[in-house]
py3Dmol code that shows the C-alpha trace and the ligand (Angstrom):
import py3Dmol

protein = """\
ATOM      1  CA  MET A   1      78.861  93.751  67.849  1.00  0.00           C
ATOM      2  CA  TYR A   2      80.850  92.052  70.633  1.00  0.00           C
ATOM      3  CA  TYR A   3      83.849  91.765  68.305  1.00  0.00           C
ATOM      4  CA  TYR A   4      83.694  95.489  67.462  1.00  0.00           C
ATOM      5  CA  LEU A   5      83.288  96.461  71.120  1.00  0.00           C
ATOM      6  CA  THR A   6      86.329  94.380  72.060  1.00  0.00           C
ATOM      7  CA  LEU A   7      88.341  95.669  69.093  1.00  0.00           C
ATOM      8  CA  THR A   8      87.535  99.287  69.975  1.00  0.00           C
ATOM      9  CA  ARG A   9      88.558  98.854  73.628  1.00  0.00           C
ATOM     10  CA  HIS A  10      91.846  97.061  72.848  1.00  0.00           C
ATOM     11  CA  LEU A  11      92.710  99.406  69.986  1.00  0.00           C
ATOM     12  CA  GLU A  12      92.195 102.494  72.130  1.00  0.00           C
ATOM     13  CA  ASN A  13      94.117 100.909  75.020  1.00  0.00           C
ATOM     14  CA  LYS A  14      96.993 100.474  72.574  1.00  0.00           C
ATOM     15  CA  ILE A  15      96.751 104.113  71.459  1.00  0.00           C
ATOM     16  CA  ALA A  16      96.807 105.209  75.116  1.00  0.00           C
ATOM     17  CA  TYR A  17      99.772 102.930  75.832  1.00  0.00           C
ATOM     18  CA  ILE A  18     101.724 104.353  72.887  1.00  0.00           C
ATOM     19  CA  CYS A  19     100.891 107.937  73.905  1.00  0.00           C
ATOM     20  CA  TYR A  20     102.099 107.362  77.476  1.00  0.00           C
ATOM     21  CA  SER A  21     105.186 105.330  76.720  1.00  0.00           C
ATOM     22  CA  GLN A  22     106.615 106.762  73.498  1.00  0.00           C
ATOM     23  CA  ASN A  23     109.861 108.618  73.146  1.00  0.00           C
ATOM     24  CA  PRO A  24     108.954 112.348  73.289  1.00  0.00           C
ATOM     25  CA  GLN A  25     111.963 113.168  71.069  1.00  0.00           C
ATOM     26  CA  ASN A  26     110.738 110.843  68.331  1.00  0.00           C
ATOM     27  CA  PRO A  27     107.037 110.181  68.960  1.00  0.00           C
ATOM     28  CA  LEU A  28     104.942 107.717  66.978  1.00  0.00           C
ATOM     29  CA  ILE A  29     101.737 109.598  67.746  1.00  0.00           C
ATOM     30  CA  ILE A  30     101.970 113.331  67.309  1.00  0.00           C
ATOM     31  CA  GLY A  31      99.000 114.910  69.082  1.00  0.00           C
ATOM     32  CA  LYS A  32      96.631 113.094  71.382  1.00  0.00           C
ATOM     33  CA  GLY A  33      94.158 110.255  71.510  1.00  0.00           C
ATOM     34  CA  TYR A  34      90.516 111.076  72.298  1.00  0.00           C
ATOM     35  CA  LEU A  35      89.251 107.769  73.528  1.00  0.00           C
ATOM     36  CA  SER A  36      85.776 106.317  73.913  1.00  0.00           C
ATOM     37  CA  THR A  37      86.605 104.018  76.818  1.00  0.00           C
ATOM     38  CA  GLY A  38      83.387 103.176  78.691  1.00  0.00           C
ATOM     39  CA  GLN A  39      81.117 104.512  75.962  1.00  0.00           C
ATOM     40  CA  GLU A  40      81.946 102.140  73.087  1.00  0.00           C
ATOM     41  CA  ALA A  41      78.373 100.791  73.055  1.00  0.00           C
ATOM     42  CA  ILE A  42      77.024 104.079  71.674  1.00  0.00           C
ATOM     43  CA  SER A  43      79.380 104.180  68.710  1.00  0.00           C
ATOM     44  CA  VAL A  44      79.144 100.465  67.870  1.00  0.00           C
ATOM     45  CA  GLY A  45      75.394 100.114  68.538  1.00  0.00           C
ATOM     46  CA  ALA A  46      74.373 103.238  66.620  1.00  0.00           C
ATOM     47  CA  SER A  47      76.578 102.653  63.548  1.00  0.00           C
ATOM     48  CA  SER A  48      75.496  98.995  63.308  1.00  0.00           C
ATOM     49  CA  THR A  49      72.061 100.215  62.201  1.00  0.00           C
ATOM     50  CA  LEU A  50      73.413 101.809  58.989  1.00  0.00           C
ATOM     51  CA  ASP A  51      73.244 100.443  55.461  1.00  0.00           C
ATOM     52  CA  GLU A  52      76.171 100.729  53.068  1.00  0.00           C
ATOM     53  CA  GLY A  53      74.706 103.802  51.344  1.00  0.00           C
ATOM     54  CA  ASP A  54      74.084 105.696  54.590  1.00  0.00           C
ATOM     55  CA  TRP A  55      76.491 108.311  55.911  1.00  0.00           C
ATOM     56  CA  LEU A  56      78.210 108.556  59.277  1.00  0.00           C
ATOM     57  CA  SER A  57      79.080 111.967  60.669  1.00  0.00           C
ATOM     58  CA  PRO A  58      81.216 110.956  63.658  1.00  0.00           C
ATOM     59  CA  SER A  59      82.269 112.753  66.801  1.00  0.00           C
ATOM     60  CA  HIS A  60      85.809 112.494  68.178  1.00  0.00           C
ATOM     61  CA  ARG A  61      84.697 109.509  70.327  1.00  0.00           C
ATOM     62  CA  ASP A  62      83.547 107.272  67.519  1.00  0.00           C
ATOM     63  CA  MET A  63      86.362 104.801  66.985  1.00  0.00           C
ATOM     64  CA  GLY A  64      83.801 101.975  67.135  1.00  0.00           C
ATOM     65  CA  ALA A  65      81.734 103.504  64.333  1.00  0.00           C
ATOM     66  CA  HIS A  66      84.815 103.929  62.122  1.00  0.00           C
ATOM     67  CA  LEU A  67      85.553 100.226  62.541  1.00  0.00           C
ATOM     68  CA  VAL A  68      81.950  99.148  61.944  1.00  0.00           C
ATOM     69  CA  ARG A  69      81.938 101.274  58.751  1.00  0.00           C
ATOM     70  CA  GLY A  70      84.900  99.262  57.484  1.00  0.00           C
ATOM     71  CA  MET A  71      87.999 101.218  58.484  1.00  0.00           C
ATOM     72  CA  THR A  72      90.746  98.671  59.076  1.00  0.00           C
ATOM     73  CA  VAL A  73      93.006  98.607  62.122  1.00  0.00           C
ATOM     74  CA  LYS A  74      95.948  99.241  59.770  1.00  0.00           C
ATOM     75  CA  GLU A  75      94.272 102.365  58.384  1.00  0.00           C
ATOM     76  CA  ILE A  76      93.615 103.628  61.914  1.00  0.00           C
ATOM     77  CA  PHE A  77      97.272 103.295  62.920  1.00  0.00           C
ATOM     78  CA  LEU A  78      98.510 104.746  59.605  1.00  0.00           C
ATOM     79  CA  GLN A  79      96.295 107.733  60.380  1.00  0.00           C
ATOM     80  CA  TYR A  80      97.501 108.064  63.989  1.00  0.00           C
ATOM     81  CA  PHE A  81     101.137 107.743  62.890  1.00  0.00           C
ATOM     82  CA  CYS A  82     100.630 110.301  60.044  1.00  0.00           C
ATOM     83  CA  ARG A  83     102.068 107.979  57.363  1.00  0.00           C
ATOM     84  CA  ALA A  84     102.157 108.807  53.657  1.00  0.00           C
ATOM     85  CA  ASN A  85      99.699 106.006  52.838  1.00  0.00           C
ATOM     86  CA  SER A  86      97.192 106.898  55.576  1.00  0.00           C
ATOM     87  CA  PRO A  87      93.613 107.714  54.540  1.00  0.00           C
ATOM     88  CA  THR A  88      94.563 111.416  54.497  1.00  0.00           C
ATOM     89  CA  TRP A  89      98.107 110.836  53.093  1.00  0.00           C
ATOM     90  CA  GLY A  90      99.727 111.923  56.339  1.00  0.00           C
ATOM     91  CA  ARG A  91      98.161 115.381  56.285  1.00  0.00           C
ATOM     92  CA  ASP A  92      96.628 114.991  59.722  1.00  0.00           C
ATOM     93  CA  SER A  93      96.266 112.496  62.533  1.00  0.00           C
ATOM     94  CA  ASN A  94      94.003 110.831  65.109  1.00  0.00           C
ATOM     95  CA  VAL A  95      90.233 110.945  64.616  1.00  0.00           C
ATOM     96  CA  HIS A  96      89.921 114.166  62.674  1.00  0.00           C
ATOM     97  CA  PHE A  97      89.473 112.578  59.298  1.00  0.00           C
ATOM     98  CA  GLY A  98      86.828 111.100  57.029  1.00  0.00           C
ATOM     99  CA  VAL A  99      86.796 108.526  54.284  1.00  0.00           C
ATOM    100  CA  THR A 100      84.142 109.363  51.722  1.00  0.00           C
ATOM    101  CA  SER A 101      84.457 105.980  49.962  1.00  0.00           C
ATOM    102  CA  LYS A 102      83.178 104.436  53.214  1.00  0.00           C
ATOM    103  CA  ARG A 103      80.627 107.202  53.623  1.00  0.00           C
ATOM    104  CA  ILE A 104      82.302 108.675  56.698  1.00  0.00           C
ATOM    105  CA  LEU A 105      82.279 112.474  56.796  1.00  0.00           C
ATOM    106  CA  SER A 106      85.403 114.244  57.924  1.00  0.00           C
ATOM    107  CA  PHE A 107      85.179 115.499  61.492  1.00  0.00           C
ATOM    108  CA  ILE A 108      85.346 119.252  62.164  1.00  0.00           C
ATOM    109  CA  SER A 109      86.981 120.075  65.484  1.00  0.00           C
ATOM    110  CA  HIS A 110      84.671 123.011  66.253  1.00  0.00           C
ATOM    111  CA  MET A 111      82.144 121.326  68.499  1.00  0.00           C
ATOM    112  CA  GLY A 112      78.720 120.966  66.900  1.00  0.00           C
ATOM    113  CA  SER A 113      79.786 122.284  63.494  1.00  0.00           C
ATOM    114  CA  MET A 114      79.186 118.902  61.905  1.00  0.00           C
ATOM    115  CA  THR A 115      75.415 119.025  62.421  1.00  0.00           C
ATOM    116  CA  PRO A 116      74.670 121.463  59.549  1.00  0.00           C
ATOM    117  CA  VAL A 117      77.063 119.468  57.338  1.00  0.00           C
ATOM    118  CA  ALA A 118      75.063 116.318  58.153  1.00  0.00           C
ATOM    119  CA  ASN A 119      71.902 118.251  57.210  1.00  0.00           C
ATOM    120  CA  GLY A 120      73.485 119.263  53.903  1.00  0.00           C
ATOM    121  CA  VAL A 121      74.345 115.667  53.007  1.00  0.00           C
ATOM    122  CA  ALA A 122      70.819 114.561  54.000  1.00  0.00           C
ATOM    123  CA  ALA A 123      69.236 117.337  51.897  1.00  0.00           C
ATOM    124  CA  ALA A 124      71.372 116.309  48.894  1.00  0.00           C
ATOM    125  CA  MET A 125      70.186 112.715  49.237  1.00  0.00           C
ATOM    126  CA  VAL A 126      66.545 113.824  49.379  1.00  0.00           C
ATOM    127  CA  TYR A 127      67.132 116.000  46.294  1.00  0.00           C
ATOM    128  CA  ARG A 128      68.580 113.002  44.414  1.00  0.00           C
ATOM    129  CA  GLY A 129      65.737 110.732  45.518  1.00  0.00           C
ATOM    130  CA  GLU A 130      68.064 108.427  47.505  1.00  0.00           C
ATOM    131  CA  LYS A 131      66.607 106.491  50.423  1.00  0.00           C
ATOM    132  CA  ASN A 132      69.540 106.907  52.770  1.00  0.00           C
ATOM    133  CA  VAL A 133      70.112 108.490  56.165  1.00  0.00           C
ATOM    134  CA  VAL A 134      72.856 110.360  57.992  1.00  0.00           C
ATOM    135  CA  LEU A 135      73.887 109.442  61.529  1.00  0.00           C
ATOM    136  CA  SER A 136      75.076 112.633  63.199  1.00  0.00           C
ATOM    137  CA  CYS A 137      77.015 112.061  66.452  1.00  0.00           C
ATOM    138  CA  PHE A 138      78.054 114.671  69.017  1.00  0.00           C
ATOM    139  CA  GLY A 139      78.509 115.163  72.753  1.00  0.00           C
ATOM    140  CA  ASP A 140      76.613 116.925  75.534  1.00  0.00           C
ATOM    141  CA  GLY A 141      78.967 119.931  75.360  1.00  0.00           C
ATOM    142  CA  ALA A 142      78.413 120.272  71.619  1.00  0.00           C
ATOM    143  CA  SER A 143      74.655 119.992  72.108  1.00  0.00           C
ATOM    144  CA  SER A 144      74.597 123.392  73.825  1.00  0.00           C
ATOM    145  CA  GLN A 145      76.239 125.201  70.896  1.00  0.00           C
ATOM    146  CA  GLY A 146      73.955 127.594  69.015  1.00  0.00           C
ATOM    147  CA  ILE A 147      74.777 125.936  65.703  1.00  0.00           C
ATOM    148  CA  VAL A 148      73.407 122.600  66.958  1.00  0.00           C
ATOM    149  CA  HIS A 149      70.078 124.167  67.948  1.00  0.00           C
ATOM    150  CA  GLU A 150      69.849 125.748  64.497  1.00  0.00           C
ATOM    151  CA  ALA A 151      70.721 122.497  62.744  1.00  0.00           C
ATOM    152  CA  LEU A 152      68.185 120.423  64.698  1.00  0.00           C
ATOM    153  CA  ASN A 153      65.497 123.026  64.119  1.00  0.00           C
ATOM    154  CA  TYR A 154      66.264 123.073  60.384  1.00  0.00           C
ATOM    155  CA  ALA A 155      66.349 119.269  60.101  1.00  0.00           C
ATOM    156  CA  ALA A 156      62.930 118.977  61.788  1.00  0.00           C
ATOM    157  CA  THR A 157      61.396 121.770  59.707  1.00  0.00           C
ATOM    158  CA  PHE A 158      62.435 120.138  56.431  1.00  0.00           C
ATOM    159  CA  LYS A 159      62.004 116.527  57.668  1.00  0.00           C
ATOM    160  CA  LEU A 160      65.575 115.633  56.774  1.00  0.00           C
ATOM    161  CA  PRO A 161      66.676 111.984  57.103  1.00  0.00           C
ATOM    162  CA  VAL A 162      69.121 112.566  59.957  1.00  0.00           C
ATOM    163  CA  VAL A 163      69.399 110.711  63.251  1.00  0.00           C
ATOM    164  CA  PHE A 164      71.083 112.834  65.887  1.00  0.00           C
ATOM    165  CA  VAL A 165      72.930 110.684  68.426  1.00  0.00           C
ATOM    166  CA  LEU A 166      73.962 112.619  71.481  1.00  0.00           C
ATOM    167  CA  ASN A 167      76.622 110.912  73.603  1.00  0.00           C
ATOM    168  CA  ASN A 168      75.958 112.368  77.034  1.00  0.00           C
ATOM    169  CA  ASN A 169      79.108 111.423  78.924  1.00  0.00           C
ATOM    170  CA  GLN A 170      78.254 114.134  81.467  1.00  0.00           C
ATOM    171  CA  ILE A 171      81.411 116.186  81.099  1.00  0.00           C
ATOM    172  CA  ALA A 172      82.829 118.462  78.399  1.00  0.00           C
ATOM    173  CA  ILE A 173      86.605 118.558  79.005  1.00  0.00           C
ATOM    174  CA  SER A 174      86.242 119.810  82.618  1.00  0.00           C
ATOM    175  CA  THR A 175      82.684 121.216  82.638  1.00  0.00           C
ATOM    176  CA  PRO A 176      80.140 118.916  84.279  1.00  0.00           C
ATOM    177  CA  LEU A 177      76.676 118.766  82.725  1.00  0.00           C
ATOM    178  CA  HIS A 178      74.946 120.692  85.531  1.00  0.00           C
ATOM    179  CA  GLU A 179      77.240 123.662  84.887  1.00  0.00           C
ATOM    180  CA  GLN A 180      76.240 123.898  81.216  1.00  0.00           C
ATOM    181  CA  THR A 181      72.497 123.220  81.184  1.00  0.00           C
ATOM    182  CA  ALA A 182      69.414 123.259  83.412  1.00  0.00           C
ATOM    183  CA  VAL A 183      67.751 120.483  81.393  1.00  0.00           C
ATOM    184  CA  GLU A 184      67.680 117.129  83.164  1.00  0.00           C
ATOM    185  CA  HIS A 185      67.381 114.948  80.064  1.00  0.00           C
ATOM    186  CA  LEU A 186      68.877 116.485  76.925  1.00  0.00           C
ATOM    187  CA  ALA A 187      66.445 114.537  74.725  1.00  0.00           C
ATOM    188  CA  LEU A 188      63.655 116.738  76.145  1.00  0.00           C
ATOM    189  CA  ARG A 189      64.977 119.480  73.881  1.00  0.00           C
ATOM    190  CA  ALA A 190      63.692 117.477  70.900  1.00  0.00           C
ATOM    191  CA  ALA A 191      60.110 118.603  71.635  1.00  0.00           C
ATOM    192  CA  GLY A 192      61.192 122.216  71.126  1.00  0.00           C
ATOM    193  CA  TYR A 193      62.464 121.373  67.655  1.00  0.00           C
ATOM    194  CA  GLY A 194      59.423 119.261  66.783  1.00  0.00           C
ATOM    195  CA  MET A 195      61.057 115.862  66.545  1.00  0.00           C
ATOM    196  CA  PRO A 196      60.906 112.686  68.663  1.00  0.00           C
ATOM    197  CA  GLY A 197      63.448 112.483  71.472  1.00  0.00           C
ATOM    198  CA  LYS A 198      64.486 109.568  73.637  1.00  0.00           C
ATOM    199  CA  THR A 199      66.878 109.172  76.553  1.00  0.00           C
ATOM    200  CA  ILE A 200      68.412 105.717  76.764  1.00  0.00           C
ATOM    201  CA  ASP A 201      71.123 103.779  78.595  1.00  0.00           C
ATOM    202  CA  GLY A 202      74.198 104.395  76.450  1.00  0.00           C
ATOM    203  CA  ASN A 203      76.048 101.514  78.106  1.00  0.00           C
ATOM    204  CA  ASN A 204      73.533  98.971  76.828  1.00  0.00           C
ATOM    205  CA  VAL A 205      74.464  98.204  73.225  1.00  0.00           C
ATOM    206  CA  ILE A 206      71.150  96.471  72.528  1.00  0.00           C
ATOM    207  CA  GLU A 207      69.140  99.452  73.756  1.00  0.00           C
ATOM    208  CA  VAL A 208      71.286 101.789  71.643  1.00  0.00           C
ATOM    209  CA  TYR A 209      70.891  99.605  68.559  1.00  0.00           C
ATOM    210  CA  LEU A 210      67.099  99.320  68.913  1.00  0.00           C
ATOM    211  CA  ALA A 211      66.472 103.012  69.606  1.00  0.00           C
ATOM    212  CA  VAL A 212      68.721 104.191  66.777  1.00  0.00           C
ATOM    213  CA  LYS A 213      67.316 101.556  64.387  1.00  0.00           C
ATOM    214  CA  GLU A 214      63.794 102.815  65.038  1.00  0.00           C
ATOM    215  CA  ALA A 215      64.943 106.382  64.307  1.00  0.00           C
ATOM    216  CA  VAL A 216      66.880 105.284  61.205  1.00  0.00           C
ATOM    217  CA  ASP A 217      63.807 103.466  59.838  1.00  0.00           C
ATOM    218  CA  ARG A 218      61.696 106.531  60.521  1.00  0.00           C
ATOM    219  CA  ALA A 219      64.170 108.796  58.716  1.00  0.00           C
ATOM    220  CA  ARG A 220      64.415 106.380  55.780  1.00  0.00           C
ATOM    221  CA  ASN A 221      60.615 106.434  55.452  1.00  0.00           C
ATOM    222  CA  GLY A 222      60.638 110.197  55.014  1.00  0.00           C
ATOM    223  CA  GLU A 223      59.282 110.894  58.521  1.00  0.00           C
ATOM    224  CA  GLY A 224      62.160 113.152  59.525  1.00  0.00           C
ATOM    225  CA  PRO A 225      64.879 113.343  62.184  1.00  0.00           C
ATOM    226  CA  SER A 226      65.038 112.128  65.791  1.00  0.00           C
ATOM    227  CA  LEU A 227      67.248 112.887  68.769  1.00  0.00           C
ATOM    228  CA  ILE A 228      68.573 109.933  70.767  1.00  0.00           C
ATOM    229  CA  GLU A 229      70.372 110.849  73.984  1.00  0.00           C
ATOM    230  CA  CYS A 230      72.657 108.036  75.162  1.00  0.00           C
ATOM    231  CA  LYS A 231      73.590 108.425  78.833  1.00  0.00           C
ATOM    232  CA  THR A 232      77.060 107.247  79.737  1.00  0.00           C
ATOM    233  CA  MET A 233      80.254 108.406  81.466  1.00  0.00           C
ATOM    234  CA  ARG A 234      83.645 109.279  80.053  1.00  0.00           C
ATOM    235  CA  MET A 235      85.940 106.730  81.722  1.00  0.00           C
ATOM    236  CA  GLY A 236      89.152 108.676  81.380  1.00  0.00           C
ATOM    237  CA  GLY A 237      90.475 112.110  80.626  1.00  0.00           C
ATOM    238  CA  HIS A 238      89.270 114.307  77.816  1.00  0.00           C
ATOM    239  CA  GLY A 239      92.311 113.094  75.922  1.00  0.00           C
ATOM    240  CA  THR A 240      95.395 111.033  76.618  1.00  0.00           C
ATOM    241  CA  HIS A 241      97.051 114.219  77.919  1.00  0.00           C
ATOM    242  CA  ASP A 242      94.859 114.694  81.000  1.00  0.00           C
ATOM    243  CA  GLN A 243      94.004 111.155  82.091  1.00  0.00           C
ATOM    244  CA  TYR A 244      91.518 111.125  85.009  1.00  0.00           C
ATOM    245  CA  GLN A 245      92.037 114.724  86.090  1.00  0.00           C
ATOM    246  CA  PHE A 246      88.385 115.830  85.933  1.00  0.00           C
ATOM    247  CA  LEU A 247      86.650 112.680  87.159  1.00  0.00           C
ATOM    248  CA  SER A 248      85.958 111.931  90.811  1.00  0.00           C
ATOM    249  CA  LYS A 249      87.356 108.600  91.950  1.00  0.00           C
ATOM    250  CA  LYS A 250      84.003 107.654  93.492  1.00  0.00           C
ATOM    251  CA  GLU A 251      82.103 108.359  90.267  1.00  0.00           C
ATOM    252  CA  PHE A 252      84.712 106.476  88.282  1.00  0.00           C
ATOM    253  CA  GLU A 253      84.396 103.385  90.472  1.00  0.00           C
ATOM    254  CA  GLU A 254      80.589 103.472  90.265  1.00  0.00           C
ATOM    255  CA  TRP A 255      80.557 103.710  86.457  1.00  0.00           C
ATOM    256  CA  LYS A 256      83.242 101.056  86.143  1.00  0.00           C
ATOM    257  CA  LYS A 257      80.669  98.553  87.410  1.00  0.00           C
ATOM    258  CA  LYS A 258      78.432  99.505  84.442  1.00  0.00           C
ATOM    259  CA  ASP A 259      81.102  98.701  81.845  1.00  0.00           C
ATOM    260  CA  PRO A 260      79.255  98.206  78.526  1.00  0.00           C
ATOM    261  CA  ILE A 261      81.540  95.460  77.219  1.00  0.00           C
ATOM    262  CA  LEU A 262      81.449  93.442  80.439  1.00  0.00           C
ATOM    263  CA  TRP A 263      77.661  93.773  80.523  1.00  0.00           C
ATOM    264  CA  PHE A 264      77.254  92.589  76.926  1.00  0.00           C
ATOM    265  CA  LYS A 265      79.702  89.718  77.437  1.00  0.00           C
ATOM    266  CA  ASN A 266      77.709  88.460  80.438  1.00  0.00           C
ATOM    267  CA  TYR A 267      74.466  88.897  78.493  1.00  0.00           C
ATOM    268  CA  LEU A 268      75.763  86.820  75.577  1.00  0.00           C
ATOM    269  CA  LYS A 269      77.052  84.126  77.944  1.00  0.00           C
ATOM    270  CA  GLU A 270      73.728  83.946  79.790  1.00  0.00           C
ATOM    271  CA  LYS A 271      71.950  83.492  76.452  1.00  0.00           C
ATOM    272  CA  GLY A 272      74.424  80.782  75.432  1.00  0.00           C
ATOM    273  CA  MET A 273      75.724  82.862  72.501  1.00  0.00           C
ATOM    274  CA  LEU A 274      79.300  83.145  73.775  1.00  0.00           C
ATOM    275  CA  ASP A 275      81.526  80.813  75.826  1.00  0.00           C
ATOM    276  CA  GLU A 276      85.040  81.041  77.263  1.00  0.00           C
ATOM    277  CA  THR A 277      86.561  79.687  74.041  1.00  0.00           C
ATOM    278  CA  GLY A 278      84.673  82.175  71.863  1.00  0.00           C
ATOM    279  CA  GLU A 279      85.665  85.007  74.151  1.00  0.00           C
ATOM    280  CA  ARG A 280      89.338  83.987  74.065  1.00  0.00           C
ATOM    281  CA  GLU A 281      89.279  83.612  70.272  1.00  0.00           C
ATOM    282  CA  ILE A 282      87.908  87.133  69.825  1.00  0.00           C
ATOM    283  CA  GLU A 283      90.485  88.593  72.229  1.00  0.00           C
ATOM    284  CA  GLU A 284      93.353  86.770  70.524  1.00  0.00           C
ATOM    285  CA  ARG A 285      92.160  87.829  67.064  1.00  0.00           C
ATOM    286  CA  VAL A 286      91.847  91.448  68.170  1.00  0.00           C
ATOM    287  CA  GLU A 287      95.294  91.451  69.808  1.00  0.00           C
ATOM    288  CA  ARG A 288      96.856  89.889  66.701  1.00  0.00           C
ATOM    289  CA  GLU A 289      95.200  92.424  64.376  1.00  0.00           C
ATOM    290  CA  ILE A 290      96.419  95.297  66.536  1.00  0.00           C
ATOM    291  CA  GLU A 291     100.011  94.065  66.890  1.00  0.00           C
ATOM    292  CA  GLU A 292     100.284  93.390  63.139  1.00  0.00           C
ATOM    293  CA  ALA A 293      98.801  96.792  62.298  1.00  0.00           C
ATOM    294  CA  VAL A 294     101.140  98.702  64.638  1.00  0.00           C
ATOM    295  CA  GLU A 295     104.163  96.887  63.247  1.00  0.00           C
ATOM    296  CA  TYR A 296     103.022  97.510  59.659  1.00  0.00           C
ATOM    297  CA  ALA A 297     102.133 101.193  60.148  1.00  0.00           C
ATOM    298  CA  ARG A 298     105.338 101.928  62.064  1.00  0.00           C
ATOM    299  CA  MET A 299     107.423 100.802  59.072  1.00  0.00           C
ATOM    300  CA  GLN A 300     105.568 102.941  56.518  1.00  0.00           C
ATOM    301  CA  PRO A 301     107.157 106.180  55.223  1.00  0.00           C
ATOM    302  CA  MET A 302     106.246 109.642  56.415  1.00  0.00           C
ATOM    303  CA  PRO A 303     104.807 112.003  53.775  1.00  0.00           C
ATOM    304  CA  LYS A 304     107.272 114.104  51.780  1.00  0.00           C
ATOM    305  CA  PRO A 305     106.855 117.863  52.320  1.00  0.00           C
ATOM    306  CA  GLU A 306     106.454 118.420  48.556  1.00  0.00           C
ATOM    307  CA  ASP A 307     103.569 115.910  48.423  1.00  0.00           C
ATOM    308  CA  LEU A 308     101.458 117.706  50.979  1.00  0.00           C
ATOM    309  CA  LEU A 309     100.018 120.231  48.516  1.00  0.00           C
ATOM    310  CA  LYS A 310      99.454 117.643  45.773  1.00  0.00           C
ATOM    311  CA  GLU A 311      95.877 117.274  44.610  1.00  0.00           C
ATOM    312  CA  ARG A 312      94.385 113.878  45.383  1.00  0.00           C
TER     313      ARG A 312
END
"""
ligand_1 = """\
26
LIG
C 83.318 125.594 69.339
C 84.340 124.902 70.199
N 84.514 125.298 71.473
C 85.438 124.681 72.257
C 86.202 123.662 71.737
C 87.225 122.953 72.595
N 86.689 121.617 72.889
C 87.171 120.519 72.258
S 86.410 119.129 72.767
C 85.441 119.983 73.848
C 84.455 119.273 74.732
C 83.404 118.637 73.962
O 82.516 118.056 74.860
P 81.370 117.159 74.337
O 80.721 117.774 73.160
O 80.487 116.856 75.507
O 82.110 115.848 73.838
P 83.005 114.843 74.700
O 84.435 115.296 74.534
O 82.546 114.882 76.105
O 82.759 113.525 74.057
C 85.712 121.341 73.810
C 85.050 122.353 74.657
C 85.996 123.288 70.388
N 86.699 122.303 69.830
N 85.054 123.909 69.645
"""
view = py3Dmol.view(width=600, height=400)
view.addModel(protein, "pdb")
view.setStyle({"model": 0}, {"cartoon": {"style": "trace"}})
view.addModel(ligand_1, "xyz")
view.setStyle({"model": 1}, {"stick": {}})
view.zoomTo()
view.show()
């Protein structure tokens, strides 16, 4: 998990760097990056609980989960650069894509709209007698959409094998949590649907893994869905276009001290599971993978207009 946390952070730093420094007349990344900086532990910890046959329904801050599910760094950059050989053949960019061969559902940009889709996949698996689960990820803003309440109610009623992972980064673009809900802990809503709910420290990758694993096991055993609220903070702008505009400097500095990767690194070192050499090797490997992938993806062709309507 430490490798994936480090890879996610460096990869997204590279995306941010490219977004800020590219030539606007001939950009490499068309559109924006929606980064998970500071909340990588949720994505990596939660997706690490899945088996190969399980499905991931990601949010736009789930780079870590894409990587854990087997997306390569090359595929990520091909996707961001809209190349003809990207997972969606250059039809779209950034994180709004899925790869069904890796059991990743395509992300729908309308916040919360993925929850009924996750239910549908879960219901199909129950119908076929498969023992798999769906991990459905969304944010605090999405959690207040009507469609999410309906989906969670439905999933609980029919005991669907879905684990709802709510990344509560306390801000939805520019709306702070207290301006969108009167509920102190969003996991309390679970009781109203009739499913277990838990609020955990989203910056602690071990806590995320254990809580989600328990819920995944429960779902796999036919006991129905759970809601896991992972508390964290968005350590940047909503996207690469707004940077730190909606975060107070004081809050930013306080949350910086709770960095999930730094915490896990220190934990592993204290337990004797990582040393300076191991740390350096992981960083060098990650940097190498990223540089090679950027160079490779940059040289790949753009899609031809006539290919865009081709059936795949
Ligand atoms: C139904 C809908 N309303 C508004 C938007 C515009 N929008 C895009 S992202 C976003 C904020 C989402 O916040 P949250 O669910 O908390 O996720 P976060 O970005 O904080 O991870 C909004 C309002 C949208 N995409 N869909």
